[in-house]
C-alpha positions as a printed NumPy array, in Angstrom:
array([[ 65.441, 132.38 ,  86.118],
       [ 65.954, 129.019,  84.372],
       [ 65.743, 126.19 ,  86.343],
       [ 67.527, 122.392,  86.312],
       [ 67.53 , 119.638,  88.196],
       [ 70.065, 116.563,  88.182],
       [ 70.85 , 113.326,  89.205],
       [ 74.62 , 112.072,  89.829],
       [ 75.758, 108.488,  90.202],
       [ 79.068, 106.909,  90.106],
       [ 79.844, 103.156,  90.422],
       [ 81.276, 103.262,  94.185],
       [ 78.699, 105.764,  95.044],
       [ 81.621, 107.576,  97.2  ],
       [ 83.343, 110.583,  95.621],
       [ 82.449, 111.219,  92.382],
       [ 78.594, 111.128,  92.911],
       [ 79.381, 114.107,  95.254],
       [ 82.089, 116.08 ,  93.403],
       [ 80.04 , 116.101,  89.974],
       [ 77.012, 117.452,  92.286],
       [ 79.212, 120.014,  94.023],
       [ 80.652, 121.085,  90.778],
       [ 77.146, 121.716,  88.73 ],
       [ 75.895, 123.267,  91.829],
       [ 78.752, 125.842,  91.752],
       [ 78.476, 126.389,  87.752],
       [ 74.908, 126.97 ,  87.908],
       [ 75.061, 129.608,  90.567],
       [ 77.812, 131.255,  88.792],
       [ 75.375, 131.573,  85.539],
       [ 72.414, 132.369,  87.157],
       [ 70.832, 129.126,  87.39 ],
       [ 68.408, 127.499,  90.001],
       [ 69.367, 123.847,  90.153],
       [ 68.792, 120.869,  92.696],
       [ 70.981, 117.664,  92.347],
       [ 69.871, 114.456,  93.361],
       [ 72.833, 112.111,  94.778],
       [ 72.468, 108.501,  94.187],
       [ 75.447, 107.435,  96.173],
       [ 76.456, 104.385,  98.525],
       [ 74.059, 105.155, 101.174],
       [ 71.251, 105.593,  98.915],
       [ 69.114, 108.597,  97.226],
       [ 69.945, 111.699,  98.819],
       [ 68.534, 115.245,  98.386],
       [ 65.535, 113.505,  96.166],
       [ 63.72 , 115.337,  93.314],
       [ 60.127, 115.772,  93.897],
       [ 57.702, 115.594,  91.097],
       [ 57.101, 119.326,  91.355],
       [ 60.726, 120.118,  91.132],
       [ 60.89 , 117.925,  88.145],
       [ 57.69 , 119.759,  86.365],
       [ 59.139, 123.289,  87.078],
       [ 62.522, 122.578,  85.407],
       [ 63.661, 123.247,  82.2  ],
       [ 65.705, 120.423,  81.782],
       [ 67.251, 117.572,  83.638],
       [ 71.046, 116.877,  83.776],
       [ 71.657, 112.951,  84.076],
       [ 75.588, 112.738,  85.24 ],
       [ 75.825, 109.31 ,  85.783],
       [ 78.297, 106.054,  85.149],
       [ 75.829, 103.742,  86.422],
       [ 71.905, 103.008,  85.402],
       [ 69.581, 105.66 ,  86.642],
       [ 65.811, 105.138,  85.835],
       [ 64.593, 108.195,  83.431],
       [ 60.933, 107.434,  83.376],
       [ 59.71 , 109.973,  86.123],
       [ 61.495, 112.521,  83.743],
       [ 59.293, 111.702,  80.867],
       [ 58.525, 114.731,  78.599],
       [ 61.839, 116.624,  79.769],
       [ 64.746, 117.521,  77.789],
       [ 67.253, 115.394,  79.104],
       [ 70.9  , 115.754,  78.866],
       [ 72.851, 112.704,  79.697],
       [ 76.685, 112.649,  80.422],
       [ 79.011, 111.274,  83.098],
       [ 80.121, 112.316,  86.218],
       [ 83.972, 112.981,  85.188],
       [ 82.557, 115.152,  82.361],
       [ 80.442, 117.21 ,  85.256],
       [ 83.522, 117.198,  87.285],
       [ 85.656, 118.517,  84.436],
       [ 83.793, 120.903,  82.724],
       [ 80.406, 121.649,  84.981],
       [ 79.988, 124.99 ,  83.183],
       [ 79.706, 123.072,  79.811],
       [ 77.459, 120.605,  81.096],
       [ 75.034, 123.488,  82.306],
       [ 75.152, 125.215,  78.875],
       [ 74.461, 121.953,  77.226],
       [ 71.413, 121.43 ,  79.217],
       [ 70.186, 124.7  ,  78.56 ],
       [ 70.491, 124.852,  75.106],
       [ 68.905, 121.328,  75.182],
       [ 65.804, 122.81 ,  77.073],
       [ 65.571, 125.476,  74.176],
       [ 65.657, 123.103,  71.262],
       [ 62.896, 121.098,  73.046],
       [ 60.959, 123.989,  73.729],
       [ 57.528, 124.193,  71.515],
       [ 58.14 , 127.353,  70.399],
       [ 61.705, 126.744,  69.236],
       [ 60.234, 123.403,  67.386],
       [ 57.381, 125.735,  65.712],
       [ 59.77 , 128.345,  64.683],
       [ 62.168, 125.484,  62.982],
       [ 59.294, 124.406,  61.202],
       [ 58.311, 127.495,  59.75 ],
       [ 61.808, 128.84 ,  58.875],
       [ 63.631, 126.402,  57.768],
       [ 62.922, 123.906,  54.789],
       [ 63.901, 120.269,  55.445],
       [ 67.354, 119.439,  54.082],
       [ 69.484, 116.142,  53.959],
       [ 72.286, 116.43 ,  56.112],
       [ 75.712, 116.516,  54.787],
       [ 78.536, 114.308,  54.672],
       [ 80.245, 116.246,  57.892],
       [ 76.879, 116.158,  59.703],
       [ 76.473, 112.591,  59.029],
       [ 80.035, 111.574,  60.117],
       [ 79.338, 113.499,  63.403],
       [ 76.187, 111.565,  63.864],
       [ 77.704, 108.206,  63.205],
       [ 80.617, 109.245,  65.694],
       [ 77.747, 110.726,  68.352],
       [ 75.938, 107.099,  68.079],
       [ 79.561, 105.199,  68.467],
       [ 80.074, 107.043,  71.348],
       [ 76.635, 106.588,  73.199],
       [ 76.77 , 102.905,  72.536],
       [ 80.413, 102.778,  74.148],
       [ 79.124, 104.426,  76.683],
       [ 76.394, 102.191,  77.007],
       [ 78.58 ,  99.041,  77.42 ],
       [ 80.563, 100.714,  80.041],
       [ 77.244, 102.129,  82.041],
       [ 76.019,  98.384,  81.977],
       [ 79.134,  97.161,  83.288],
       [ 79.824,  99.858,  85.928],
       [ 75.845,  99.445,  86.905],
       [ 77.011,  95.543,  87.506],
       [ 80.238,  96.533,  89.522],
       [ 78.429,  99.33 ,  91.453],
       [ 75.871,  96.524,  93.155],
       [ 79.081,  94.208,  93.473],
       [ 81.253,  96.363,  95.498],
       [ 79.639,  96.028,  98.686],
       [ 79.455,  92.366,  98.777],
       [ 82.951,  92.353,  98.077],
       [ 83.961,  94.895, 100.536],
       [ 82.055,  93.045, 103.044],
       [ 83.074,  89.513, 102.078],
       [ 86.911,  90.656, 102.078],
       [ 86.71 ,  92.403, 105.289],
       [ 85.081,  89.502, 106.823],
       [ 87.579,  87.103, 105.418],
       [ 90.328,  89.273, 106.412],
       [ 89.217,  89.133, 110.057],
       [ 88.942,  85.313, 109.962],
       [ 92.854,  85.137, 109.26 ],
       [ 93.351,  87.125, 112.866],
       [ 93.101,  83.664, 114.446],
       [ 95.68 ,  82.177, 111.897],
       [ 95.965,  82.09 , 108.24 ],
       [ 94.453,  78.443, 108.243],
       [ 92.421,  78.846, 111.265],
       [ 89.265,  78.77 , 109.394],
       [ 89.856,  74.928, 108.487],
       [ 88.746,  74.169, 112.106],
       [ 84.933,  73.45 , 111.819],
       [ 82.917,  75.693, 114.511],
       [ 85.442,  78.082, 115.198],
       [ 84.864,  81.882, 114.874],
       [ 87.184,  81.827, 112.143],
       [ 85.481,  79.322, 110.225],
       [ 82.204,  81.045, 110.757],
       [ 83.683,  84.263, 109.054],
       [ 85.178,  82.628, 106.422],
       [ 81.498,  81.072, 105.849],
       [ 79.64 ,  84.644, 105.628],
       [ 82.663,  86.24 , 104.006],
       [ 83.841,  83.533, 101.295],
       [ 80.607,  81.106, 100.593],
       [ 78.196,  84.076, 101.333],
       [ 79.409,  87.154, 100.056],
       [ 81.977,  85.911,  97.793],
       [ 79.89 ,  83.284,  96.673],
       [ 77.014,  85.803,  95.603],
       [ 79.552,  88.143,  93.346],
       [ 79.679,  86.368,  90.017],
       [ 75.623,  86.311,  90.274],
       [ 75.118,  90.02 ,  91.61 ],
       [ 77.644,  91.068,  89.02 ],
       [ 75.816,  89.347,  85.806],
       [ 72.52 ,  90.082,  87.295],
       [ 72.655,  93.866,  87.587],
       [ 74.341,  94.074,  84.133],
       [ 71.586,  92.409,  82.764],
       [ 69.356,  94.781,  85.096],
       [ 70.879,  98.003,  83.751],
       [ 70.144,  96.45 ,  79.745],
       [ 66.637,  94.975,  80.098],
       [ 65.475,  96.387,  83.564],
       [ 64.055,  94.08 ,  86.143],
       [ 63.121,  91.169,  83.298],
       [ 66.622,  90.751,  82.799],
       [ 67.874,  90.47 ,  86.806],
       [ 66.484,  86.757,  87.158],
       [ 68.456,  85.201,  83.655],
       [ 71.307,  87.513,  84.455],
       [ 71.738,  86.149,  88.263],
       [ 71.143,  82.659,  87.134],
       [ 73.609,  82.71 ,  84.108],
       [ 75.825,  84.59 ,  86.653],
       [ 75.582,  81.487,  89.009],
       [ 76.275,  78.634,  86.22 ],
       [ 79.03 ,  80.653,  84.974],
       [ 80.531,  79.958,  88.6  ],
       [ 79.268,  76.414,  88.802],
       [ 81.276,  75.376,  85.393],
       [ 84.201,  77.378,  86.324],
       [ 83.68 ,  80.188,  83.809],
       [ 84.14 ,  82.653,  86.949],
       [ 84.188,  86.706,  86.483],
       [ 84.788,  86.512,  82.812],
       [ 81.821,  83.931,  82.446],
       [ 79.625,  86.324,  84.599],
       [ 80.218,  89.495,  82.555],
       [ 79.175,  87.551,  79.287],
       [ 76.171,  86.038,  81.107],
       [ 75.109,  89.517,  82.111],
       [ 75.394,  91.247,  78.873],
       [ 73.836,  87.982,  77.205],
       [ 70.928,  87.722,  79.227],
       [ 70.622,  91.587,  79.11 ],
       [ 70.681,  91.822,  75.612],
       [ 68.246,  88.673,  74.711],
       [ 65.662,  89.723,  77.492],
       [ 65.244,  93.035,  75.748],
       [ 65.443,  91.368,  72.395],
       [ 62.63 ,  88.947,  73.507],
       [ 60.518,  92.227,  74.77 ],
       [ 60.701,  93.992,  71.559],
       [ 59.933,  90.866,  69.346],
       [ 57.136,  89.243,  71.452],
       [ 53.967,  90.706,  70.914],
       [ 50.655,  89.725,  72.575],
       [ 47.404,  91.318,  73.35 ],
       [ 46.877,  94.116,  75.844],
       [ 45.256,  91.938,  78.183],
       [ 48.272,  89.773,  78.522],
       [ 51.311,  92.03 ,  78.151],
       [ 51.533,  91.642,  82.288],
       [ 52.717,  88.15 ,  81.71 ],
       [ 55.899,  89.027,  79.698],
       [ 57.791,  90.546,  82.599],
       [ 57.044,  88.259,  85.138],
       [ 56.422,  85.025,  83.077],
       [ 57.374,  84.847,  79.31 ],
       [ 60.498,  86.914,  79.269],
       [ 62.178,  85.215,  82.723],
       [ 61.544,  81.806,  81.58 ],
       [ 62.564,  81.939,  77.899],
       [ 65.906,  84.337,  78.557],
       [ 66.866,  82.028,  81.748],
       [ 66.439,  78.789,  79.757],
       [ 68.288,  80.032,  76.634],
       [ 71.064,  81.739,  78.621],
       [ 71.428,  78.549,  81.365],
       [ 71.612,  76.169,  77.955],
       [ 74.381,  78.39 ,  76.155],
       [ 76.409,  78.822,  79.253],
       [ 76.566,  74.777,  79.875],
       [ 76.772,  73.663,  76.673],
       [ 78.262,  76.313,  74.773],
       [ 79.992,  79.456,  76.437],
       [ 81.031,  77.904,  79.69 ],
       [ 84.012,  75.416,  79.181],
       [ 85.817,  77.896,  76.569],
       [ 85.521,  80.664,  79.424],
       [ 86.584,  78.249,  81.862],
       [ 89.411,  77.428,  79.977],
       [ 90.462,  80.961,  79.508],
       [ 90.274,  81.66 ,  83.213],
       [ 92.241,  78.86 ,  84.137],
       [ 94.874,  80.082,  81.681],
       [ 94.791,  83.446,  83.019],
       [ 94.988,  82.33 ,  86.581],
       [ 98.014,  79.864,  85.969],
       [ 99.779,  82.915,  83.709],
       [ 99.372,  85.032,  86.839],
       [100.831,  82.426,  89.367],
       [103.605,  81.489,  87.183],
       [104.993,  85.193,  86.603],
       [108.221,  86.286,  86.818],
       [109.895,  88.756,  88.963],
       [110.424,  91.002,  85.881],
       [107.088,  90.517,  84.53 ],
       [105.06 ,  90.87 ,  87.556],
       [107.051,  94.441,  87.462],
       [105.559,  94.985,  84.235],
       [101.965,  94.086,  85.513],
       [101.781,  96.159,  88.349],
       [103.272,  99.005,  86.622],
       [100.585,  98.806,  84.212],
       [ 97.808,  98.275,  86.705],
       [ 99.38 , 100.996,  88.4  ],
       [ 99.328, 103.732,  85.883],
       [ 95.779, 102.527,  85.099],
       [ 94.689, 103.744,  88.433],
       [ 95.945, 106.865,  88.539],
       [ 95.102, 107.604,  84.921],
       [ 91.527, 108.957,  85.622],
       [ 91.332, 108.441,  89.231],
       [ 88.174, 106.368,  89.68 ],
       [ 86.989, 106.695,  85.893],
       [ 86.541, 103.685,  83.527],
       [ 90.16 , 102.792,  82.957],
       [ 90.675, 103.112,  86.956],
       [ 87.775, 100.847,  87.372],
       [ 88.805,  98.372,  84.787],
       [ 91.804,  97.64 ,  86.958],
       [ 90.03 ,  97.67 ,  90.255],
       [ 87.435,  95.122,  88.595],
       [ 90.399,  92.825,  86.943],
       [ 91.899,  92.837,  90.834],
       [ 88.643,  91.975,  92.304],
       [ 88.081,  89.335,  90.087],
       [ 90.883,  87.193,  90.669],
       [ 90.309,  87.354,  94.582],
       [ 87.797,  84.596,  93.978],
       [ 90.657,  82.365,  92.314],
       [ 93.243,  82.942,  95.425],
       [ 95.241,  85.357,  93.506],
       [ 96.17 ,  88.322,  95.678],
       [ 99.078,  89.892,  94.072],
       [ 97.139,  92.172,  91.89 ],
       [ 95.003,  93.676,  94.474],
       [ 98.043,  94.421,  96.217],
       [ 99.318,  96.349,  93.345],
       [ 95.803,  98.002,  92.484],
       [ 95.211,  99.374,  96.203],
       [ 99.023, 100.647,  96.701],
       [ 98.853, 102.024,  93.493],
       [ 95.196, 104.017,  94.366],
       [ 96.306, 105.077,  97.359],
       [ 99.512, 106.843,  96.019],
       [ 97.891, 109.953,  93.81 ],
       [ 96.301, 111.66 ,  96.616],
       [ 99.158, 110.847,  99.258],
       [101.823, 111.97 ,  96.772],
       [ 99.862, 115.332,  96.147],
       [ 99.363, 115.931,  99.61 ],
       [103.413, 115.187, 100.429],
       [104.245, 117.444,  97.391],
       [101.969, 120.477,  98.966],
       [103.92 , 120.1  , 102.55 ],
       [107.399, 119.709, 100.603],
       [106.861, 123.26 ,  98.067],
       [104.135, 125.026,  99.452],
       [104.986, 128.193,  97.401],
       [104.249, 125.702,  94.528],
       [100.28 , 125.719,  95.5  ],
       [ 97.573, 128.204,  96.509],
       [ 96.354, 128.137,  99.907],
       [ 93.058, 126.615,  98.751],
       [ 95.299, 123.801,  97.56 ],
       [ 97.403, 123.133, 100.473],
       [ 94.398, 123.033, 102.658],
       [ 93.36 , 120.549, 100.106],
       [ 96.038, 118.712, 100.519],
       [ 95.445, 117.79 , 104.152],
       [ 91.961, 116.484, 102.922],
       [ 93.838, 114.532, 100.18 ],
       [ 96.087, 112.846, 102.486],
       [ 93.148, 111.256, 104.441],
       [ 91.393, 110.181, 101.484],
       [ 94.839, 108.505, 100.052],
       [ 94.921, 106.704, 103.326],
       [ 91.414, 105.346, 102.602],
       [ 92.215, 104.269,  99.109],
       [ 89.909, 106.923,  97.569],
       [ 91.959, 107.753,  94.478],
       [ 89.556, 110.534,  93.705],
       [ 91.398, 112.965,  96.323],
       [ 93.52 , 113.643,  93.398],
       [ 90.571, 115.217,  91.01 ],
       [ 90.554, 118.628,  92.125],
       [ 94.508, 118.7  ,  91.752],
       [ 94.31 , 116.877,  88.369],
       [ 91.264, 119.361,  87.173],
       [ 93.265, 122.544,  87.832],
       [ 96.611, 121.304,  86.041],
       [ 95.861, 118.141,  84.247],
       [ 99.281, 118.273,  81.937],
       [101.604, 118.54 ,  85.02 ],
       [ 99.438, 116.574,  87.724],
       [ 98.268, 113.276,  85.67 ],
       [101.356, 112.443,  84.312],
       [103.311, 113.016,  87.457],
       [100.659, 110.625,  89.635],
       [100.652, 107.948,  86.869],
       [104.398, 107.268,  87.332],
       [104.127, 107.422,  91.127],
       [101.368, 104.881,  91.026],
       [103.028, 102.597,  88.25 ],
       [106.192, 102.774,  90.592],
       [103.907, 101.594,  93.52 ],
       [102.087,  98.747,  91.766],
       [105.26 ,  97.675,  90.165],
       [107.116,  97.555,  93.299],
       [104.018,  95.621,  95.008],
       [104.226,  92.785,  92.224],
       [107.928,  92.846,  92.274],
       [108.123,  92.503,  95.693],
       [105.293,  89.3  ,  96.159],
       [103.451,  91.558,  98.269],
       [ 99.547,  89.899,  98.402],
       [ 96.063,  91.487,  99.907],
       [ 93.677,  89.419, 100.99 ],
       [ 91.019,  92.248, 101.537],
       [ 89.433,  94.371,  98.38 ],
       [ 89.609,  97.855,  99.985],
       [ 90.19 ,  99.698, 103.41 ],
       [ 93.555, 101.372, 102.819],
       [ 95.864, 101.802, 105.617],
       [ 93.069, 100.179, 108.115],
       [ 93.442,  96.673, 106.898],
       [ 97.15 ,  96.642, 106.979],
       [ 97.396,  96.291, 110.947],
       [ 94.906,  92.998, 110.294],
       [ 97.061,  90.104, 110.941],
       [ 97.63 ,  87.913, 107.659],
       [ 96.03 ,  90.299, 105.238],
       [ 98.752,  91.696, 103.558],
       [101.918,  89.211, 102.331],
       [105.234,  91.096, 102.857],
       [103.848,  93.714, 105.004],
       [107.17 ,  95.875, 105.179],
       [107.526,  95.708, 101.656],
       [104.255,  96.466, 100.674],
       [104.12 , 100.062, 103.255],
       [107.923, 100.375, 101.173],
       [105.924, 100.402,  98.051],
       [103.393, 102.625,  98.978],
       [105.909, 105.182, 100.292],
       [108.3  , 105.103,  97.098],
       [105.275, 105.7  ,  94.921],
       [104.052, 108.502,  97.028],
       [107.694, 110.119,  97.259],
       [107.738, 109.745,  93.296],
       [104.792, 111.336,  92.822],
       [105.685, 114.375,  95.014],
       [109.19 , 115.003,  93.605],
       [107.864, 114.663,  90.083],
       [104.849, 116.969,  90.409],
       [107.318, 119.454,  92.482],
       [109.878, 119.462,  89.604],
       [107.37 , 120.195,  86.784],
       [105.051, 122.643,  89.051],
       [106.286, 126.335,  88.495],
       [106.742, 128.139,  91.975],
       [103.739, 130.947,  92.168],
       [104.473, 134.644,  92.233]])
């Protein structure tokens, strides 16, 4: 029996991580392949792989959208892919891993040397190789950003909820020094939100250059906040620190006895100095101007423009249900919270809740259009939707993408657009329905609930309109 080991990890570590693991395990069973999947989720590593299991494996699957340490898999055939691919096509991922194991086997390499004469790749193969390299590069950029986001989210959620709790005592109660509201605002605002940009930048750099990039990235992120460059400046600082540190690591050659100085002394000092000076003298002011311009534009949006922005953010949230486009919209909205702009966050959460809620309603309104398994899954989707976990729609989208995805995108666009047009605001970055009862957290609460309900109903009606009745 062939043996595989796998690691799954997504930026939030909530849904995609475990759905990818379950899909791989199911596909492996169908093919008679033994597999053990380690999940690196929001609660840490679960079902950890042992050294013996790794040694016995024919190949390793790394289905991850955030950085995963590959050093323990040295010498093994490794297939790297995304959690989304593992969820959509787990059988294909298993087959590609087995093929990688076969091509990496010593006997296969010897046979290739003996039976095939060296040849130059033709034009088609060259083009395919270039496209593959470009895809890998793009995935690398996204993975580095999502690694930063994955470490950022706990700070955002903890800080946002604590700030929201401070509003229980009144929208400006935190201004009274020494009160519980003031202390909650200090913990959530100055503490958690104050660390938000440095954490994002630091772990983007860490994803690129490993530990030597962490200090330059975090310090660059801190300086981005200091000069007013904000979230955009933090992202730039993270990538700059990461790639600069990685380049210095390759460029600087020292005697073996002095190599130990590079990661703890030479690289952090040089990279931090260069990144810091660039943020202060070159990058900071232009990015701060861009950030201020964006803030002013968002603040001055007319009702029509707000509707369009909300619809775009809403459609993005539903497009890939927790994937790159979804995370781009969420990250955009979260970045604005620190600038005191709360409308986009309201639109993003409303639009993220709508897909699973709309599907759950669709299964209840027209049960004959769904299988018994889908009707049962609809109940779970309702709970996930209320909790702002958009991934609850994925099983339905995977089974019928051409009907489900357009339907949920339209519903989410309606929810997001109405939220922005109604002037709804949200001061908490997560929590779904559970943060709505907290006083002063949601602006225009009644209209906000109406926006979510409208998006849910539109999703359900559209889905049932295009889905055929089962026999």
